[in-house]
C-alpha atoms as a printed R data frame, in Angstrom:
   type eleno elety resid chain resno      x       y        z
1  ATOM     1    CA   UNK     A     1 35.244  82.230 -152.292
2  ATOM     2    CA   UNK     A     2 37.890  79.915 -153.589
3  ATOM     3    CA   UNK     A     3 41.362  79.638 -152.093
4  ATOM     4    CA   UNK     A     4 42.992  81.331 -155.118
5  ATOM     5    CA   UNK     A     5 40.680  84.352 -154.855
6  ATOM     6    CA   UNK     A     6 41.429  84.758 -151.158
7  ATOM     7    CA   UNK     A     7 45.196  84.574 -151.785
8  ATOM     8    CA   UNK     A     8 44.964  87.153 -154.561
9  ATOM     9    CA   UNK     A     9 42.934  89.525 -152.398
10 ATOM    10    CA   UNK     A    10 45.312  89.037 -149.479
11 ATOM    11    CA   UNK     A    11 48.358  89.922 -151.583
12 ATOM    12    CA   UNK     A    12 46.779  92.752 -153.609
13 ATOM    13    CA   UNK     A    13 47.577  95.510 -151.091
14 ATOM    14    CA   UNK     A    14 51.260  94.697 -150.644
15 ATOM    15    CA   UNK     A    15 52.473  97.420 -153.031
16 ATOM    16    CA   UNK     A    16 50.408 100.111 -151.354
17 ATOM    17    CA   UNK     A    17 51.570  98.928 -147.940
18 ATOM    18    CA   UNK     A    18 55.197  99.072 -149.115
19 ATOM    19    CA   UNK     A    19 54.882 102.668 -150.322
20 ATOM    20    CA   UNK     A    20 53.003 103.875 -147.251
21 ATOM    21    CA   UNK     A    21 55.532 102.286 -144.861
22 ATOM    22    CA   UNK     A    22 58.485 103.861 -146.666
23 ATOM    23    CA   UNK     A    23 56.793 107.276 -146.770
24 ATOM    24    CA   UNK     A    24 55.924 107.167 -143.061
25 ATOM    25    CA   UNK     A    25 59.509 106.356 -142.082
26 ATOM    26    CA   UNK     A    26 60.797 109.026 -144.494
27 ATOM    27    CA   UNK     A    27 58.508 111.556 -142.816
28 ATOM    28    CA   UNK     A    28 59.780 110.473 -139.385
29 ATOM    29    CA   UNK     A    29 63.339 110.973 -140.626
30 ATOM    30    CA   UNK     A    30 62.478 114.463 -141.868
31 ATOM    31    CA   UNK     A    31 60.958 115.366 -138.508
32 ATOM    32    CA   UNK     A    32 64.069 114.017 -136.786
33 ATOM    33    CA   UNK     A    33 66.209 116.300 -138.947
34 ATOM    34    CA   UNK     A    34 64.120 119.345 -138.135
35 ATOM    35    CA   UNK     A    35 64.177 118.507 -134.427
36 ATOM    36    CA   UNK     A    36 67.967 118.101 -134.369
37 ATOM    37    CA   UNK     A    37 68.514 120.997 -136.837
38 ATOM    38    CA   UNK     A    38 70.732 118.974 -139.177
39 ATOM    39    CA   UNK     A    39 71.518 120.441 -142.606
40 ATOM    40    CA   UNK     A    40 72.452 117.140 -144.308
41 ATOM    41    CA   UNK     A    41 69.737 114.572 -145.139
42 ATOM    42    CA   UNK     A    42 70.906 111.810 -142.781
43 ATOM    43    CA   UNK     A    43 67.495 111.580 -141.125
44 ATOM    44    CA   UNK     A    44 65.776 111.135 -144.478
45 ATOM    45    CA   UNK     A    45 68.238 108.465 -145.539
46 ATOM    46    CA   UNK     A    46 67.938 106.646 -142.233
47 ATOM    47    CA   UNK     A    47 64.151 106.828 -142.357
48 ATOM    48    CA   UNK     A    48 64.032 105.594 -145.947
49 ATOM    49    CA   UNK     A    49 66.318 102.627 -145.260
50 ATOM    50    CA   UNK     A    50 64.437 101.636 -142.104
51 ATOM    51    CA   UNK     A    51 61.175 101.917 -144.061
52 ATOM    52    CA   UNK     A    52 62.516  99.744 -146.871
53 ATOM    53    CA   UNK     A    53 63.742  97.049 -144.498
54 ATOM    54    CA   UNK     A    54 60.546  97.126 -142.430
55 ATOM    55    CA   UNK     A    55 58.324  96.841 -145.500
56 ATOM    56    CA   UNK     A    56 60.406  94.025 -147.004
57 ATOM    57    CA   UNK     A    57 60.221  92.156 -143.689
58 ATOM    58    CA   UNK     A    58 56.452  92.548 -143.638
59 ATOM    59    CA   UNK     A    59 56.130  91.420 -147.261
60 ATOM    60    CA   UNK     A    60 58.243  88.306 -146.706
61 ATOM    61    CA   UNK     A    61 56.306  87.487 -143.546
62 ATOM    62    CA   UNK     A    62 52.922  87.879 -145.259
63 ATOM    63    CA   UNK     A    63 53.961  85.850 -148.326
64 ATOM    64    CA   UNK     A    64 55.181  82.988 -146.148
65 ATOM    65    CA   UNK     A    65 51.798  82.901 -144.358
66 ATOM    66    CA   UNK     A    66 49.892  82.413 -147.624
């Protein structure tokens, strides 16, 4: 395979990886809320923000390696 095809295939799953990472951290935040019995969605917000930052870090790191 050519170099362009390998780069395209390497970067094709970034969107799916972004969504899955955010959803996993959101789920962790929801479980944290249920464990601590909190009525406000601070766990969900915290999980979503950590997921967003973690996925952006991973995307930037993978793009720089290409």
